[in-house]
C-alpha positions, 0 to 999 in steps of 0.5 A: 253468612255475613252479619246483619250489622249495619251502620248510619249517621246518627240523627237528633232522633237518637238522642233518646236512645243515647240517654237510655243506655247512658242511664243503664247502670252497667253503662253509666258505670263507665262514664263521668255523668252521675244524674239524670242532668248530666247525662242529659247535658253529656246526650245533648253535646254528644248529638250536636256533633250530628250537624258534622256528621260525625256521629254513628248509630250501628244497626243490628237487624236494623235496630239501633244497638250502638253509637259512636262520636268523634268530638272534633276539633274546632281549633287548627292547631288541634283538627289533626286528631280528636277524641271519641266515645263509643256505647254498645247496648249491653243487649247486643255485645260480643256479637262484633257489633262495637268492632264493626262500629270502631272500624267504621268511625276510624274510617270516617274519622280519616276519610272525611276528617282527615284526622291523624289520630284518634284518642280516648279515656277508658277508666280501669276496668272497663271491659272495652279496654281489650276491644281498643287493644285489639284495634291497635290502640296504645296506651301513653298515660294514666291518671290516678285516682281520677273518677271518684264514686259515689262510695268513695272509691276511685277509678284512674282514667287510661289514655290511649291514642292510635294512629289512623 
């Protein structure tokens, strides 16, 4: 039986959902934002890429449950690659949604934007790390003590890349 997953281009109407997801403590933990102002600023930047059709929303039974974007590069010398970000609502994890969304994002990156590489930044301990490895992303760098939590603990940032 086919999974009830579909993907569409995101719109500005998805901003409220993105802010909601980024505000959830278990999701926010894996992003560098600290407060509501930073979350709103990050969401505005993320959603601004909808004007290029570079943001995808994934749906489970027609209900939005995740979002991913390509931070397209404006400079010709950098336009062959880009950073991306992804969120899957914690209530929908383990259903193949992240894998499906990532495959659609990689297809979009290669076919529409002719990107050669995708890269990501993930903090150590993030459960999405295994998804990225399964999809063929390889670690190429590590920044120790990159993120400093409110309690004074640090997390390192893992840099990963995949050739499309």
